[in-house]
N, C-alpha and C positions, 0 to 999 in steps of 0.2 A: 337838684337833689340836696336836701338839707340834712345836717347831723345835729341832733340835740342831745342834751344830757339832763337827766332828772336828778334833782336833789332829793335823796330818799327820805321818806317820812320818818324813819327811825334815827336819822342823824339829828343831833341837837340843833334847835332853831338858831342859836347864836353862831353856829358854824356856817350858816348861809352866806354871811357877809364876806368872809375870806374866800369861801368857795366861789362865789359869784365873781369876785375880783380876779381870782386866778383863772377862771374860765374865760373871762373877758380878754385875757391876754393870749388865748389860743385861737385856732381857726374854727372852733365849734360855732355853729350858727345860733343855736337856741339853748336856753336854760329853762327847764320845766319844773314848776313847783306843784305841790300836792295839797288837796283838801280832802282828807279822810277823817271820819268822825273820831274825835279824841286826840288826833295828832296836831295838825296846825291849820290855820286859816289860809286859803289860797290867795285872797286879795291882799292881805297884809304881807304875805311872803313875796308876792309879785311886786308890791310897792317897794319893799326893802331891796330886792334884787335889782330892780330898775334904777333905784336911787344911787346904787354904788357901782353901776356899770355904765358904759357909754356906747356899746356896740351891739350887745346881745339882744335878740328877741326873747322876751320872757313869756312863756306859756303857762296858763293856769290849767292844770289837768287833774281833776275837773271839779267844778262847783256843782253840787247836787241841786237840781231844780226844786225839790220839796223844801229845802232849807233856805232858798233865796227868793224873796219877792222880786219879780222882774224889774220893777221900777227902781228899787234900791240897788239891784245888781247893775242896771244900766248906769245909775249915778256913779257907782264905784268905778266901773270900766271906763266911762267917759272921762272921769278925773285922771285916771292913769294914762289914757290915750292922749289927753291934752298936754300932760306934763312930759310925756315921753312918746312923741309922735312916731308911728311906724314900728314900734318895738313891743307891742303887746299882742298876744293871741289868747282868746278866751274860750276855754272848754266848759261845756255844760252837759250834765248827764242825768240819768234817772236817780242816782244814789243807790247804794247797796240796800236792798229791801229790808234786811234785818236791822241795819243801822237806823233806817228811817222809822221803823216801828219802835225802836228803843227810845226815840225822842218825840214820839207822837206826831211824826210828819208823814206817815204812810198815806198814800192817796189812792182813790178807787181806780183812777185811770192814769198810770204813769206816762203812757204815750201821749195822751191829750195834754197833760201838764208840760211835758218836754216840748212838744210842738208849739204850744201857745207861749211858753216862756221864751224860746228862741226867736219866734216870730216877733213878739213884742219888744224884746231887748234889741234886736237888730233895727227895728223901726225907730225906736227911741234914739239909738246911737246915730241914726241918719238925720236926726233933728225933727222927726215927725211928731205930731200930736196923736196920741194913741187912745182909742176907745175900743175896748175888747171885753165882751161879756161871753166868755167861752165856758167850756165845761169845768175848767180848773182855774183860769186866770180872769180877774175882773179889774179892769182899768177904765177910768172914766175921764177922758179928756186931759191926760197927763203928757207932759213933755219936759225935755231937759232945757234948763236955762243956758247951760254951757255945753252944747253938743260938740264932739270933736270934729275938727276939719277932716281928719282921716280916721274914720271909724275902724276899730280893730276887727279882724276876722273873728267870727264866732264859729267854733267847731263843736260837734256833738260827740261825746264820749259814749259809745254804744257797742253792742256785740250781737244782738239778736237780729234775725232777718227783717222783722217789721220795724225795728228801731233803725237799722241801716237804711231802709227805704225812706223812713222819716227824715233821717239826716240828709239824704240826697235832695229831698224836697225843700228843706227850710234852712239848712246850715251851709256854711262856706267851706266846711271841712269835716272830716270824720277822724276820731281817735280810736284806734283799736288796741286792746290790752296786750300786755306781755304774754309771750307764748305763741302768738300768732306767727305762722310760718309763711315763707314766700309762696308755697303752693296754694295757700288759701286766698292770697290777695286778689287774683283775677276774679274769683267768685264773689269776694267782698265788694269789689268795684262794680260788678254786675248788679248786685243787690242795691248798692247805693244809687246806681243809675244816673249819676250827675254828670255835668260837663267836665271837660278836661281841666278847668281851673279850680275844681273842687279838691282841696288838699287832703291827701290820705296820710295821716301820721300814725306810725306803728311804734309802739313801745316794745322794748326787748331788754332782757337781763344781760348784763355784761360782767364777765370775770376773765382776767387773763392770768396765766401763771400755772405753776404745777399743782395747785390745790383747786383748780377750776371745777373738776368733777365733784368734789366734796361740796363746794359752794353751790353748784347747780342742784345737787340733790336736796339742799336745804330749802329750796323754794319750789322745786318742780311739782311735788305732790299737791301742795296747796293751790298752785296755779292751775294744775290739771283739773282739780275739783271745781274751781271757779269757772273754767272754760267748758267743763263738761266733756273733756276728751281724755283718752289714755295718757298716762304720764310720759310715755315715749314720744308723743306728738307735740309736747311742749318745746318750742324752738327757742334757743338762746344763743347769744354771741359769747361763747365760752371756749376756753382752750388757750392755745398760744395766741399772741397778738395777731398773727397772720390768719389763724383760724377764725378769730372773732371778726376781723376785718372782712374775711370772706363771707361770713353770715350777714354782715351789714350790707355788703354789696349785693348779695342775693335778694335781700329785702327791697333794695332800690330797684333792682332789675325786675322783680316780681310785681312792682307797681306802687311801692311806697314813695311818696314825695319827700317825706320827712321820717327819718329813723331816730327815735329817742332812746338812748341807752340808759339803763338803770343799773349802775354798778352794785354788785353784791359784796360790799366790804365797808368797814368803818372808815377806811382811808381810800376814797374813790379816785383821787387824782392820778395816782400811778397807773391805774387801769385805763383811764381816759387818755393819758399821754402815750401809753403803749399802743392803744388803738389808733390814735392819730398818726403815730409814726408808721404803723403798718399800712394805713390807708394812703 
């Protein structure tokens, strides 16, 4: 069981360095960075976090396949994996459809693009020469000059049934979004249908302290709309530190291999330290 922490997209980019250094001194396993349209780039954030830490695994959650040529993405990931062996996890997803349309990157078949992107990126990271003339990806005899000796795991950030099944076929792990509850995890694992070594990473909001209910309300409605569920079904690690820790444990027990908490606060470290103390 792994515990990760997300550096929230609304926090200033320059705060990532002191945050990563502080997190490196705790018992947290992972630091996850974000690539959302208009906020920050995931690869540059991951490179920064890896450079200023010595222990943490850094996850990219997640690069949108429509914005990332698979060859270029493999080059970036290979570079980080060689510089920081064993400390990178790469998430790739469909991208938010509305955002992809905003930048002219919408594709006719998101499923085909994601499958072909993950398949080709993984092959390139293994040092293979790749030729693929698929529905969405076209590569002709390309390979990495400096493939990593230890290829980083590639996870798929998805939520729909067909995308979960795709993730089970082609990725080494699956990332499911904030709000997902422990009762949903067995069904998600069934849809993925992968082997036991397929990592299931679950993102969840975190807030400890007396204003936890107010903080939860500030994000619950939007996340419920994103997930397509009633707001009362949005699960979060909120309340007292003990209550938050209990929710993290239930996600682990429900089937999560990695729980990544996303603090709802401009000062996230006190919430993380309170959670760790309770755990």
